C-alpha positions as CSV (number, residue, x, y, z in Angstrom):
1,M,-130.0,61.7,-91.4
2,D,-128.8,59.0,-88.9
3,V,-125.5,57.7,-87.7
4,L,-124.8,53.9,-87.9
5,Y,-122.3,51.9,-85.9
6,F,-121.2,48.3,-86.2
7,L,-120.1,47.2,-82.8
8,K,-118.1,44.4,-81.3
9,H,-117.2,44.7,-77.6
10,S,-113.8,46.1,-77.0
11,P,-111.4,45.1,-74.1
12,S,-111.8,48.6,-72.7
13,G,-115.5,48.3,-71.9
14,D,-116.4,50.0,-75.1
15,L,-114.9,53.2,-73.9
16,E,-113.9,54.0,-77.5
17,L,-117.5,54.1,-78.5
18,K,-118.3,56.5,-75.6
19,Y,-115.7,59.0,-76.9
20,S,-117.0,58.6,-80.5
21,L,-120.6,59.2,-79.4
22,R,-119.6,62.2,-77.4
23,S,-117.9,63.6,-80.5
24,V,-121.0,63.0,-82.6
25,E,-123.2,64.8,-80.1
26,R,-120.8,67.8,-79.9
27,Y,-120.0,68.1,-83.6
28,M,-123.0,66.7,-85.4
29,P,-126.0,68.2,-83.5
30,W,-128.2,67.8,-86.6
31,V,-128.2,64.0,-86.4
32,R,-131.7,62.5,-86.0
33,R,-130.7,59.3,-84.2
34,V,-127.9,56.8,-83.7
35,V,-128.3,53.1,-84.5
36,V,-125.8,50.6,-82.9
37,F,-125.8,47.2,-84.7
38,G,-124.2,44.3,-83.0
39,D,-123.1,44.1,-79.3
40,R,-124.7,46.3,-76.7
41,P,-122.6,48.2,-74.1
42,E,-124.1,48.0,-70.6
43,W,-123.9,51.8,-70.3
44,L,-125.8,52.5,-73.6
45,A,-129.0,54.7,-73.2
46,G,-132.3,53.8,-74.8
47,P,-134.4,55.1,-77.7
48,E,-135.8,57.9,-75.5
49,S,-132.3,59.4,-75.7
50,G,-132.1,59.1,-79.5
51,I,-130.0,55.9,-79.7
52,F,-131.2,52.4,-80.8
53,H,-129.5,49.1,-80.3
54,V,-130.2,46.3,-82.8
55,P,-128.6,42.9,-82.2
56,H,-127.4,40.8,-85.2
57,E,-130.1,38.2,-84.4
58,A,-132.9,40.7,-85.0
59,I,-132.3,40.6,-88.8
60,A,-129.6,37.9,-89.6
61,W,-132.4,35.2,-89.7
62,I,-133.4,36.6,-93.1
63,G,-130.3,34.9,-94.8
64,P,-130.2,32.9,-92.7
65,Y,-126.8,34.0,-91.6
66,R,-124.8,32.8,-88.6
67,T,-124.3,35.3,-85.8
68,P,-122.3,37.2,-84.9
69,V,-122.1,38.6,-88.5
70,T,-118.5,39.3,-89.3
71,N,-118.5,40.2,-93.0
72,W,-118.8,43.9,-93.6
73,F,-120.7,43.7,-96.9
74,L,-123.3,41.6,-95.1
75,L,-123.4,44.0,-92.2
76,F,-124.2,46.8,-94.6
77,Y,-126.8,44.8,-96.4
78,L,-128.6,43.7,-93.2
79,T,-128.7,47.2,-91.7
80,A,-130.1,48.5,-95.0
81,L,-133.2,46.4,-94.1
82,L,-133.7,47.9,-90.7
83,P,-136.7,50.1,-90.2
84,E,-134.9,51.9,-87.3
85,L,-132.4,53.4,-89.7
86,D,-133.1,56.4,-91.9
87,E,-132.7,56.1,-95.7
88,E,-129.6,58.4,-95.5
89,Y,-127.0,57.8,-92.8
90,I,-123.4,58.4,-91.9
91,F,-121.4,55.2,-91.1
92,F,-119.1,55.3,-88.1
93,S,-116.9,52.9,-86.2
94,D,-116.1,53.2,-82.5
95,D,-112.6,54.3,-83.5
96,F,-113.8,57.2,-85.5
97,I,-113.6,60.5,-83.5
98,L,-114.7,63.9,-84.7
99,L,-112.5,66.8,-83.8
100,R,-114.4,69.7,-85.5
101,D,-117.9,70.6,-86.5
102,L,-119.2,68.4,-89.4
103,T,-122.0,69.8,-91.5
104,P,-124.3,67.5,-93.5
105,D,-122.6,68.7,-96.7
106,D,-119.2,67.9,-95.3
107,A,-120.4,64.5,-94.1
108,Q,-121.6,63.6,-97.6
109,R,-118.3,64.3,-99.4
110,N,-117.2,61.3,-101.5
111,R,-113.8,60.6,-99.9
112,Y,-111.3,58.0,-101.1
113,L,-107.9,57.0,-99.8
114,Q,-105.9,56.1,-103.0
115,D,-106.1,54.7,-106.5
116,L,-105.0,51.1,-106.2
117,A,-104.0,51.1,-109.9
118,T,-101.1,53.4,-109.0
119,V,-99.8,51.3,-106.0
120,N,-96.8,49.1,-106.8
121,S,-96.6,47.0,-103.6
122,R,-99.6,44.9,-102.4
123,G,-98.2,44.2,-98.9
124,K,-99.1,41.3,-96.7
125,G,-101.8,40.4,-94.2
126,L,-105.5,39.4,-94.1
127,W,-106.7,43.0,-94.5
128,K,-104.5,43.8,-97.5
129,D,-105.2,40.5,-99.1
130,S,-108.9,41.2,-98.8
131,L,-108.5,44.7,-100.3
132,W,-106.6,43.4,-103.3
133,R,-109.0,40.6,-104.0
134,T,-111.7,43.2,-104.0
135,H,-109.7,45.4,-106.3
136,D,-109.0,42.6,-108.8
137,L,-112.6,41.4,-108.9
138,L,-114.1,44.9,-109.2
139,K,-111.7,45.8,-112.0
140,R,-112.7,42.6,-113.8
141,L,-116.4,43.5,-113.5
142,G,-115.8,46.9,-114.9
143,Y,-115.7,49.0,-111.7
144,G,-113.2,51.6,-110.6
145,T,-109.9,51.0,-108.8
146,L,-110.3,53.4,-105.9
147,N,-109.7,52.4,-102.3
148,Y,-112.6,53.8,-100.2
149,E,-111.4,52.3,-96.9
150,T,-110.7,55.8,-95.4
151,H,-111.4,55.0,-91.7
152,A,-113.5,58.2,-91.7
153,P,-117.3,58.8,-91.4
154,T,-118.9,57.8,-94.7
155,W,-122.3,58.7,-96.3
156,F,-124.6,55.9,-97.5
157,R,-128.1,55.5,-98.7
158,K,-129.9,52.3,-98.0
159,Q,-131.2,51.9,-101.5
160,W,-127.6,52.2,-102.9
161,V,-126.5,49.5,-100.5
162,L,-129.3,47.2,-101.6
163,D,-128.6,47.9,-105.3
164,A,-124.9,47.0,-104.7
165,Y,-125.9,43.8,-102.9
166,R,-128.3,42.8,-105.7
167,D,-125.5,43.1,-108.3
168,L,-122.6,41.8,-106.3
169,R,-124.2,39.2,-104.0
170,D,-122.6,36.3,-105.9
171,F,-119.3,37.5,-104.4
172,V,-120.4,38.2,-100.8
173,T,-119.5,35.6,-98.2
174,E,-120.1,35.1,-94.5
175,D,-116.4,35.0,-93.8
176,R,-114.8,38.2,-92.5
177,W,-112.0,38.3,-95.0
178,Q,-113.2,36.4,-98.1
179,G,-115.3,37.9,-100.8
180,L,-115.7,41.6,-101.5
181,M,-114.6,44.2,-99.0
182,G,-117.8,46.0,-98.1
183,I,-117.1,49.7,-98.1
184,T,-114.9,49.7,-101.2
185,A,-117.3,47.4,-103.1
186,I,-120.4,49.3,-102.2
187,L,-118.9,52.8,-102.9
188,S,-117.4,51.6,-106.2
189,H,-120.9,50.4,-107.2
190,I,-122.4,53.8,-106.2
191,Q,-119.7,55.7,-108.1
192,K,-120.4,53.7,-111.2
193,H,-124.1,54.2,-111.2
194,H,-124.5,57.5,-109.2
195,P,-121.2,59.3,-109.9
196,R,-120.3,62.2,-107.5
197,P,-117.2,64.4,-107.2
198,L,-114.3,62.7,-105.6
199,V,-112.3,64.0,-102.6
200,H,-108.8,62.6,-102.0
201,L,-108.5,62.2,-98.3
202,D,-104.8,63.0,-98.0
203,T,-105.2,66.1,-100.2
204,E,-108.1,67.3,-98.1
205,G,-105.9,66.8,-95.0
206,S,-108.9,66.1,-92.8
207,L,-107.8,62.8,-91.1
208,V,-105.2,62.1,-88.5
209,G,-104.6,58.4,-87.8
210,F,-102.5,56.4,-85.3
211,H,-101.7,52.8,-86.0
212,D,-99.5,49.9,-85.0
213,K,-98.0,51.6,-81.9
214,H,-98.9,53.9,-79.0
215,P,-98.4,57.5,-80.0
216,A,-96.9,60.0,-77.6
217,Y,-99.3,62.6,-76.1
218,D,-97.5,65.6,-77.6
219,E,-97.7,64.1,-81.0
220,I,-101.4,63.5,-80.7
221,V,-102.1,67.0,-79.6
222,S,-99.9,68.5,-82.3
223,R,-101.3,66.5,-85.2
224,A,-104.9,66.8,-84.0
225,S,-104.6,70.6,-83.8
226,A,-103.8,71.0,-87.5
227,A,-106.2,73.5,-89.1
228,D,-107.8,71.1,-91.6
229,V,-108.1,68.0,-89.4
230,R,-111.6,67.0,-88.4
231,F,-111.3,63.2,-88.1
232,L,-109.3,61.1,-85.8
233,N,-108.8,57.3,-86.2
234,F,-106.8,54.7,-84.4
235,D,-106.4,50.9,-84.2
236,D,-106.1,48.7,-81.1
237,E,-102.3,48.9,-81.0
238,A,-102.5,52.7,-80.9
239,Y,-105.1,52.9,-78.2
240,G,-102.7,53.4,-75.3
241,P,-102.5,55.6,-72.2
242,D,-101.6,58.8,-74.1
243,L,-104.4,58.5,-76.6
244,Q,-106.8,57.7,-73.9
245,R,-105.6,60.8,-72.0
246,F,-106.2,62.9,-75.0
247,L,-109.7,61.6,-75.5
248,A,-110.6,62.0,-71.8
249,E,-109.5,65.6,-71.9
250,R,-111.3,66.3,-75.1
251,F,-114.6,64.6,-74.2
252,P,-114.8,64.6,-70.3
253,R,-118.6,64.7,-70.0
254,P,-121.2,62.0,-70.6
255,C,-123.5,62.6,-73.6
256,R,-127.1,61.8,-74.0
257,Y,-126.4,58.5,-75.6
258,E,-125.0,57.2,-72.2
259,R,-126.9,56.1,-69.1
260,H,-125.7,58.7,-66.7
261,E,-125.9,56.5,-63.7
262,T,-122.9,54.4,-65.0
263,P,-119.3,55.6,-64.5
264,A,-117.9,57.6,-67.4
265,T,-114.8,55.4,-67.3
266,P,-114.7,51.7,-66.5
267,T,-112.5,50.7,-63.6
268,S,-110.4,48.5,-65.9
269,A,-109.3,51.5,-68.0
270,L,-105.6,51.9,-68.4
271,I,-105.4,55.5,-67.2
272,D,-106.7,57.5,-64.2
273,T,-108.8,60.4,-65.5
274,S,-109.9,61.6,-62.0
275,S,-107.6,64.6,-62.3
276,V,-108.5,65.6,-65.8
277,P,-109.9,69.1,-65.9
278,V,-113.5,69.6,-67.0
279,S,-113.8,72.5,-69.5
């Protein structure tokens, strides 16, 4: 089983991806290889280290689709065509961090965030608008009403992605926010045709997330230390000095997916990790 990332360069020199990869190496030692689809960090190692980079241009011509590809349903469809990627894989983003060992069985759990049919307020913003358009269309087409945008590692099979694209491609666009939201649409299709037991993410208690503002260091340590927590997620607004400090302390050493001749932390990073103890 492989790990798949979609990557767009970050302002921090892709430091988030470094920490995510270090967590994968530490807590998912059973992974066969990692595939990074999109931008390529200058510090990324090569196939000899078990990591493969594939630019959008390598497969987007099949549409033909413009690059960079920004629609997530299209990203999943195009990566399902890549020979570099195993039939079964765990999807990651650079802001997904593992905090505990993750077995293949745990990685394959069918997690969802909420049942949108029970939500009273739709909220505002591009992301929520896209989610609700996806909900409304899937419901009209006879699919379920669950929100699978968990911001946690998620198990896919390439054939399931291709089957979902075959049945729903009339509603897939190249625009980032229009059309169907990729993860929820694909997993709703999977659940309809290949039903599996469902795991409510909040009930499982496996995810700690930080969003919209910089969390304090003590809060990060406290929440990440909870017994059942194994996934950490954050957005750009939360990726501040205290979260960077926590990650630098948790994952101080380069992993095999990095070119070791490059510095572990770019000079433009917001914090100085030179005094961080190496455990």
